[in-house]
C-alpha positions as CSV (number, residue, x, y, z in Angstrom):
1,M,2.9,-15.5,-4.5
2,K,2.5,-15.2,-0.7
3,V,1.9,-11.6,0.3
4,F,1.7,-10.0,3.7
5,L,-0.7,-7.1,3.6
6,F,-0.4,-4.3,6.2
7,G,-3.7,-2.4,6.4
8,G,-6.0,-5.2,5.3
9,S,-8.6,-4.1,7.8
10,E,-8.9,-0.6,6.1
11,E,-11.5,-0.1,3.4
12,L,-8.8,0.1,0.7
13,G,-7.4,-3.1,2.1
14,E,-10.6,-4.9,1.4
15,Y,-10.3,-4.0,-2.3
16,V,-6.7,-5.1,-2.4
17,L,-7.5,-8.4,-0.7
18,K,-10.2,-9.1,-3.3
19,Q,-8.0,-8.3,-6.3
20,L,-5.0,-10.3,-4.9
21,A,-7.2,-13.3,-4.5
22,E,-8.6,-12.9,-8.0
23,R,-5.0,-13.1,-9.3
24,G,-4.3,-16.2,-7.3
25,H,-2.0,-14.7,-4.6
26,E,-2.1,-16.1,-1.0
27,T,-2.5,-13.1,1.3
28,V,-1.9,-12.8,5.0
29,T,-3.2,-9.8,6.9
30,V,-4.0,-8.6,10.4
31,A,-7.4,-8.1,12.1
32,E,-8.4,-6.5,15.5
33,N,-10.7,-9.4,16.5
34,T,-12.1,-12.7,15.3
35,N,-15.2,-11.2,13.7
36,R,-13.2,-8.9,11.6
37,A,-10.8,-11.8,10.7
38,E,-13.8,-13.8,9.3
39,E,-14.9,-10.7,7.2
40,L,-11.4,-10.4,5.8
41,K,-11.3,-14.0,4.8
42,M,-14.6,-13.4,2.9
43,F,-12.8,-10.6,1.0
44,G,-10.0,-13.0,0.0
45,A,-7.5,-13.3,2.8
46,A,-6.0,-16.8,3.0
47,H,-4.8,-16.3,6.6
48,V,-5.6,-13.6,9.2
49,M,-3.6,-13.1,12.3
50,L,-5.0,-11.3,15.3
51,A,-3.1,-8.2,16.3
52,D,-2.9,-9.1,20.0
53,D,-2.0,-12.7,20.1
54,E,0.3,-13.7,17.2
55,D,4.0,-13.0,16.6
56,F,4.5,-10.7,13.6
57,T,7.8,-12.2,12.8
58,K,6.3,-15.6,12.4
59,A,3.4,-14.2,10.3
60,I,5.8,-12.8,7.6
61,A,8.3,-15.7,7.8
62,D,7.7,-17.2,4.4
63,A,6.1,-14.2,2.6
64,E,7.6,-13.3,-0.7
65,A,6.3,-9.7,-0.8
66,I,4.8,-7.0,1.4
67,I,2.2,-4.5,0.6
68,Y,2.0,-1.7,3.1
69,I,-1.1,0.5,2.9
70,G,-2.0,1.0,6.5
71,A,-0.6,4.5,6.6
72,A,-2.8,5.7,3.8
73,T,-6.1,5.7,5.7
74,F,-5.2,6.5,9.3
75,G,-6.1,10.2,8.9
76,A,-2.8,11.2,7.4
77,G,-2.5,13.4,4.4
78,G,-3.9,16.8,3.4
79,E,-3.1,19.3,6.0
80,Q,-3.6,16.9,8.9
81,D,-0.9,15.5,11.3
82,A,0.3,12.0,10.5
83,L,-1.4,9.6,12.8
84,V,0.8,6.6,11.7
85,D,3.9,5.9,13.8
86,H,6.7,6.2,11.2
87,E,9.2,4.5,13.6
88,A,6.9,1.4,13.8
89,V,6.6,1.3,10.0
90,I,10.4,1.3,9.7
91,E,10.8,-1.3,12.4
92,S,8.3,-3.6,10.5
93,L,10.3,-3.1,7.3
94,E,13.6,-3.8,9.0
95,E,12.2,-7.1,10.2
96,A,11.1,-7.9,6.7
97,E,14.5,-7.1,5.4
98,R,16.1,-9.4,8.0
99,Q,13.8,-12.2,6.8
100,N,15.0,-11.7,3.2
101,I,11.7,-10.6,1.8
102,G,12.6,-9.1,-1.5
103,R,9.5,-7.1,-2.7
104,I,7.8,-4.1,-1.0
105,V,4.9,-2.0,-2.4
106,Y,4.5,1.0,-0.1
107,L,1.5,3.4,-0.4
108,S,2.7,6.5,1.2
109,P,0.7,8.7,3.6
110,V,2.1,11.7,1.8
111,R,-0.4,13.0,-0.7
112,I,0.6,14.5,-3.9
113,D,-1.5,17.7,-3.3
114,E,0.1,18.2,0.2
115,S,2.1,21.2,1.2
116,E,5.8,20.9,2.1
117,A,5.1,21.9,5.7
118,S,2.5,19.2,6.0
119,K,4.8,16.6,4.6
120,E,7.3,17.3,7.3
121,T,4.6,16.9,10.1
122,G,5.0,13.6,11.9
123,A,8.0,12.7,9.7
124,K,5.7,11.2,7.0
125,E,8.5,11.0,4.5
126,K,10.9,9.0,6.8
127,P,9.6,5.5,5.7
128,E,9.9,6.5,2.1
129,E,13.6,7.6,2.6
130,W,14.3,4.3,4.4
131,I,12.7,2.2,1.7
132,E,14.5,4.0,-1.1
133,N,17.9,3.3,0.6
134,S,17.0,-0.4,1.4
135,R,17.9,-3.5,-0.6
136,F,14.2,-4.2,-1.4
137,D,12.8,-4.2,-4.9
138,Y,10.6,-1.4,-3.8
139,T,7.8,0.7,-5.2
140,V,6.7,3.8,-3.4
141,I,3.4,5.3,-4.5
142,R,2.0,8.7,-3.6
143,T,-1.6,9.4,-4.4
144,V,-4.7,11.4,-3.5
145,K,-7.7,10.7,-1.2
146,A,-9.4,7.3,-1.8
147,V,-13.2,7.4,-2.1
148,S,-16.1,5.0,-2.6
149,K,-16.9,5.6,-6.3
150,P,-17.1,3.2,-9.2
151,G,-13.7,2.5,-10.7
152,K,-12.7,2.9,-14.3
153,V,-9.6,0.7,-14.3
154,T,-7.7,3.8,-15.6
155,I,-5.2,6.1,-13.9
156,E,-2.6,8.8,-14.5
157,A,0.8,7.8,-13.2
158,A,4.2,9.5,-13.5
159,E,7.2,10.6,-11.4
160,K,5.2,13.8,-10.9
161,V,1.6,14.4,-11.7
162,K,-0.7,17.5,-11.5
163,P,-4.1,16.0,-10.4
164,D,-7.3,17.3,-12.0
165,S,-9.1,15.8,-9.0
166,D,-8.2,15.3,-5.3
167,E,-10.0,11.9,-5.2
168,M,-9.5,8.4,-6.7
169,P,-11.8,5.4,-6.4
170,Y,-10.7,2.6,-4.0
171,E,-11.1,0.1,-6.8
172,D,-8.6,1.8,-9.1
173,M,-6.1,2.5,-6.3
174,A,-6.2,-1.1,-5.3
175,G,-5.9,-2.3,-8.9
176,T,-2.8,-0.2,-9.3
177,I,-1.2,-1.5,-6.1
178,V,-1.9,-5.1,-7.2
179,E,-0.7,-4.6,-10.8
180,T,2.4,-2.9,-9.4
181,L,3.3,-6.0,-7.3
182,E,4.7,-8.0,-10.2
183,N,5.3,-5.3,-12.8
184,E,9.1,-5.1,-13.0
185,N,9.0,-1.7,-14.6
186,T,7.9,-0.3,-11.3
187,F,10.8,-1.9,-9.3
188,R,13.0,0.6,-7.4
189,K,10.8,3.5,-8.4
190,T,8.7,6.2,-6.6
191,F,5.8,7.6,-8.6
192,E,2.6,9.5,-8.2
193,M,-0.8,8.5,-9.3
194,T,-4.3,9.9,-9.5
195,A,-7.5,9.3,-11.5
196,G,-6.9,9.4,-15.2
197,D,-7.8,7.9,-18.6
198,T,-4.9,5.5,-19.2
199,P,-5.4,1.7,-18.5
200,I,-3.5,0.8,-15.3
201,K,-1.0,-1.6,-16.9
202,E,-0.3,0.7,-19.7
203,A,0.3,3.6,-17.3
204,L,2.7,1.5,-15.2
205,D,4.6,0.2,-18.2
206,A,5.2,3.8,-19.3
207,L,6.9,4.9,-16.1
């Protein structure tokens, strides 16, 4: 499957690129410069467009799915203001819808341990609302802070979870995103996930 990955330059994006490549997906992503583009190819990107000199609409023209994780690591979440432009996110997704891309996996900047007041800051929830009312076969994921710790390939996932920890390894977060991509049981669903003891596929199959 050809996948356009928003947020490939982020640390979590590197893990997602690697796992997508391991499953045989062809991934396109974006880099700030040529040096970073080469690094992302080493992680598994098949094609890397430069942010300043390529047409986004052409880059996603023949993609079959989009994974949107950029918002998850731009300083949003917790009690911080959202630093991601929610209007730009929606504009990107509107273009994907115009191009008849059917599948979207969206990692929300809204954390599951976040206060209601913080969720409203910067309109973090707006892209979720737009996606849930779109024609996409969508999956919206809310989670906790991603950290560089060894993964266990296990999670806890449900419509609502009460996390025992406010952290989750990059590897397990990426593994869940990639597993979600083709897991039809997650289509047109919003769920929360955190570190846990259930194998990733088993947790998603039980949603």
